C-alpha positions as CSV (number, residue, x, y, z in Angstrom):
1,M,46.9,68.0,-46.3
2,G,50.5,69.8,-45.3
3,E,53.2,67.7,-43.7
4,Q,52.6,69.8,-40.0
5,A,48.9,69.2,-40.2
6,Q,49.7,65.5,-41.2
7,D,51.7,65.3,-38.0
8,V,49.2,66.8,-35.9
9,R,46.5,64.2,-36.9
10,E,48.9,61.4,-36.3
11,Q,49.9,62.6,-32.8
12,V,45.9,62.8,-32.0
13,R,45.7,59.0,-34.0
14,E,48.3,58.0,-31.2
15,R,46.8,59.3,-28.2
16,Y,43.4,58.1,-29.2
17,A,44.7,54.6,-29.5
18,A,47.0,54.9,-26.2
19,A,43.5,55.9,-24.5
20,A,41.8,52.5,-26.1
21,V,44.9,50.3,-24.7
22,R,44.0,52.0,-21.2
23,A,40.6,51.7,-21.1
24,T,40.8,47.8,-22.0
25,T,43.3,47.3,-19.1
26,R,41.0,49.3,-16.7
27,A,43.1,53.0,-16.4
28,A,40.6,55.7,-16.9
29,A,40.9,58.1,-19.3
30,S,40.2,61.6,-19.8
31,C,39.8,64.0,-22.9
32,C,41.6,63.1,-25.7
33,G,43.6,60.6,-24.3
34,G,45.0,62.4,-21.4
35,G,46.6,65.4,-22.4
36,C,50.3,65.4,-21.5
37,S,50.4,66.2,-17.9
38,T,50.6,63.4,-15.0
39,E,47.4,65.1,-13.5
40,P,45.1,65.8,-17.1
41,P,42.2,68.3,-16.3
42,D,38.7,66.4,-16.5
43,L,37.1,68.4,-19.0
44,T,33.3,65.9,-18.8
45,G,32.2,68.2,-16.1
46,G,30.5,65.0,-14.6
47,L,27.6,65.4,-17.2
48,Y,27.1,61.8,-17.4
49,D,24.8,60.6,-14.7
50,E,25.2,57.3,-12.8
51,A,22.2,55.7,-14.8
52,E,23.7,56.4,-17.9
53,R,27.1,54.9,-16.9
54,S,25.9,51.9,-15.2
55,S,23.8,50.8,-18.2
56,L,26.9,50.6,-20.6
57,P,29.7,47.9,-20.3
58,E,32.8,49.4,-18.3
59,D,35.1,49.9,-21.2
60,A,32.8,52.2,-22.9
61,V,32.5,54.5,-19.6
62,L,36.7,54.3,-19.3
63,A,37.0,55.2,-22.9
64,S,35.1,58.1,-23.0
65,L,37.3,61.4,-23.8
66,G,34.8,64.1,-23.9
67,C,34.2,67.4,-22.6
68,G,30.5,66.8,-22.2
69,N,27.4,65.4,-23.0
70,P,26.1,66.1,-26.2
71,L,23.1,63.8,-25.7
72,A,21.7,66.1,-23.0
73,V,20.7,68.5,-25.7
74,A,20.5,66.5,-28.6
75,E,16.8,65.6,-28.1
76,L,17.0,62.3,-29.6
77,R,13.5,60.8,-30.8
78,E,12.4,57.2,-31.6
79,G,13.4,55.9,-35.2
80,E,15.7,59.0,-36.0
81,T,19.6,58.5,-37.7
82,V,22.3,59.5,-35.8
83,L,26.0,59.8,-36.6
84,D,28.5,60.7,-33.8
85,L,32.0,61.9,-35.2
86,G,35.0,61.2,-33.2
87,S,32.8,58.0,-31.6
88,G,35.8,56.3,-29.4
89,G,35.0,53.7,-27.5
90,G,31.1,54.1,-28.1
91,I,29.5,55.6,-25.2
92,D,27.8,58.4,-26.9
93,V,26.5,55.6,-30.0
94,L,25.5,53.2,-27.2
95,L,23.6,55.7,-25.4
96,S,21.8,57.5,-28.6
97,A,21.1,53.7,-29.6
98,K,18.8,53.3,-26.7
99,R,17.2,56.4,-27.3
100,V,16.3,56.2,-31.1
101,G,15.1,52.5,-30.4
102,P,15.0,49.3,-32.9
103,A,13.7,51.5,-35.6
104,G,16.7,54.1,-35.5
105,K,20.4,54.2,-36.5
106,V,23.6,55.0,-35.0
107,Y,26.8,55.5,-37.1
108,G,29.8,56.1,-35.0
109,L,33.1,57.4,-37.2
110,D,36.5,57.2,-35.8
111,M,40.1,57.2,-37.6
112,T,41.7,55.0,-34.8
113,E,41.6,50.8,-35.8
114,E,42.1,50.5,-31.9
115,M,39.1,52.6,-30.9
116,L,37.0,51.1,-33.4
117,A,37.7,47.4,-32.2
118,L,37.0,48.5,-28.4
119,A,33.5,50.1,-29.7
120,Q,32.6,47.1,-31.7
121,A,33.0,44.8,-28.6
122,N,31.2,47.2,-26.7
123,A,28.4,47.2,-28.6
124,E,28.3,43.6,-28.7
125,K,28.2,43.4,-25.0
126,A,25.4,46.0,-24.8
127,G,23.4,44.0,-27.5
128,A,23.3,47.0,-29.7
129,S,22.0,45.9,-33.3
130,N,21.0,49.2,-34.7
131,V,24.5,50.9,-34.3
132,D,27.5,50.5,-37.0
133,F,31.1,51.7,-36.6
134,L,32.8,53.4,-39.9
135,K,36.6,54.0,-40.1
136,G,37.5,57.5,-41.4
137,N,37.8,61.1,-40.6
138,I,35.3,63.8,-39.9
139,E,36.7,66.3,-42.4
140,A,35.8,63.3,-45.0
141,I,32.7,61.3,-43.9
142,P,32.0,58.0,-45.5
143,L,28.6,58.6,-45.7
144,P,26.0,59.8,-48.8
145,A,24.4,63.5,-48.9
146,D,20.9,64.2,-46.6
147,R,21.6,60.6,-44.9
148,V,21.3,61.6,-40.8
149,D,18.6,63.3,-38.8
150,V,21.2,64.2,-35.8
151,I,24.9,65.0,-35.8
152,I,26.6,64.6,-32.1
153,S,30.2,65.0,-31.2
154,N,32.4,65.0,-28.1
155,C,35.2,67.0,-28.0
156,V,36.4,65.9,-31.2
157,I,36.3,69.3,-33.7
158,N,38.8,70.9,-31.8
159,L,41.1,68.4,-32.9
160,S,40.5,68.7,-36.3
161,V,43.6,70.4,-38.9
162,D,40.6,71.2,-41.4
163,K,37.5,72.8,-39.4
164,P,35.7,74.1,-42.5
165,A,35.6,70.9,-44.0
166,V,34.4,69.5,-41.1
167,F,31.4,71.8,-41.0
168,G,31.2,71.3,-44.7
169,E,30.7,67.6,-44.3
170,M,28.2,68.0,-41.6
171,F,26.2,70.1,-43.5
172,R,26.1,67.6,-46.6
173,V,25.4,64.5,-44.7
174,L,22.6,66.0,-42.7
175,K,19.1,65.7,-43.7
176,P,17.4,69.1,-44.7
177,G,16.1,70.1,-41.2
178,G,18.5,67.5,-39.5
179,R,20.1,69.1,-36.7
180,L,23.7,69.6,-34.4
181,G,24.4,68.6,-30.8
182,I,27.6,68.9,-30.0
183,S,30.2,69.3,-27.0
184,D,33.4,70.8,-27.9
185,V,35.8,73.3,-26.2
186,V,35.6,76.8,-27.1
187,A,37.8,79.9,-26.4
188,E,37.1,83.4,-25.6
189,D,37.0,85.8,-28.5
190,H,40.1,88.0,-27.4
191,L,42.2,84.9,-27.1
192,T,45.1,84.2,-29.9
193,A,46.0,81.1,-31.4
194,A,49.1,81.5,-29.4
195,N,47.3,82.1,-26.2
196,R,45.4,78.8,-26.7
197,A,48.6,77.0,-27.4
198,E,49.9,78.2,-24.2
199,R,47.0,76.9,-22.3
200,G,47.1,73.3,-23.4
201,E,48.6,71.2,-26.4
202,Y,46.4,70.4,-29.4
203,T,46.4,66.8,-28.4
204,A,44.7,68.0,-25.1
205,C,41.6,69.1,-26.7
206,I,42.8,73.2,-26.1
207,A,45.3,74.5,-28.8
208,G,43.0,73.7,-31.4
209,A,40.4,75.0,-30.1
210,L,38.2,77.8,-32.2
211,S,36.7,81.0,-30.9
212,F,33.1,81.7,-30.2
213,A,33.0,83.8,-33.1
214,E,35.3,81.5,-35.3
215,Y,32.8,79.0,-34.7
216,R,29.6,80.4,-35.7
217,E,31.3,82.1,-38.7
218,G,32.5,78.6,-39.7
219,L,29.0,76.9,-39.1
220,A,27.2,79.7,-41.0
221,E,29.4,79.7,-43.9
222,A,28.6,76.0,-44.4
223,G,25.3,77.0,-44.3
224,F,23.9,76.3,-41.1
225,T,21.1,78.5,-39.1
226,G,19.8,78.8,-35.5
227,I,23.3,78.7,-34.2
228,E,23.7,78.6,-30.3
229,I,27.0,78.2,-28.4
230,T,26.8,77.7,-24.9
231,P,29.4,77.2,-22.2
232,T,29.0,74.6,-19.6
233,H,32.1,74.9,-17.7
234,Q,35.8,75.9,-17.7
235,A,38.0,73.9,-19.4
236,A,41.2,76.1,-19.1
237,E,41.7,79.6,-18.6
238,N,39.2,81.9,-20.6
239,M,38.4,78.6,-22.4
240,H,35.3,76.4,-21.8
241,S,33.5,73.3,-22.8
242,A,30.1,74.1,-24.5
243,I,27.3,72.8,-26.3
244,V,26.7,73.6,-29.9
245,R,23.7,73.7,-31.3
246,A,22.5,74.6,-35.0
247,T,20.1,73.4,-37.9
248,K,20.3,72.8,-41.7
249,P,17.5,74.4,-43.1
250,R,14.9,72.5,-44.3
251,D,14.7,74.4,-48.0
252,A,19.0,73.2,-48.2
253,M,18.2,71.3,-51.2
254,E,16.2,73.9,-53.1
255,R,18.8,76.8,-52.2
256,R,21.3,74.6,-53.3
257,E,19.9,74.2,-56.6
258,M,18.8,77.7,-57.2
259,P,21.9,78.8,-59.2
260,L,21.3,76.2,-61.6
261,V,17.5,76.9,-62.1
262,R,18.7,80.8,-62.8
263,S,21.2,80.0,-65.0
264,S,18.8,78.0,-67.3
265,P,17.2,79.2,-70.3
266,E,13.4,78.8,-68.8
267,A,14.6,80.7,-65.7
268,R,16.0,83.8,-67.7
269,C,12.8,83.9,-69.8
270,C,10.7,86.7,-68.8
271,G,12.8,87.4,-65.7
């Protein structure tokens, strides 16, 4: 990783750590730790209803830094295994845990010690026994291949300094037939990187956002199919909070092994 990319990642880590501290002192957070202005924009769009919020520890709600509600489209089922990328204070992990039930499992991945400590405390308050919080980066997910049924994420992928690595890792850890239900900030295709930077900083979930076309191309190159990107509300001028859906093909394992079969003597024989 280059020095500039490392600097960006450290800025993101510091902002998340500060947001965790604010949550524990009852100071409400906003997307990506509050942006850089004294009145940061609210990117959540009010997509968590009162019933969802009231069922969770207050600290989990205060530490919610997202731009939407990925659970609104993830269609979680009893017994499924879920991974939340950039799990923060644990709001989406805890809501997912309720939906998949005792037979299911939910992993929360975050790179920030302060957020992980807060999330673990929130899980204990909620009595959630089917969750596990992991420390790591979303560009190198600390789980084996073909482990999870569903990946959710709430306004985190735009913060990554290596998005192709994130897409590749999501594809790797999903089971064949697994799916994505992600909230993220996405730019209209005509905006250049400079245009996006003019609208907000990287740590405010704006400058690092991909365009609609870039998002689709990145997911497709990783191997995903059924890609849908649906804007929900405006995050900045010509930039939108959006729901991203995609699927890992059920024959992904066979596709990955096909080149090896073709190169074998048995495969070459008789065409």
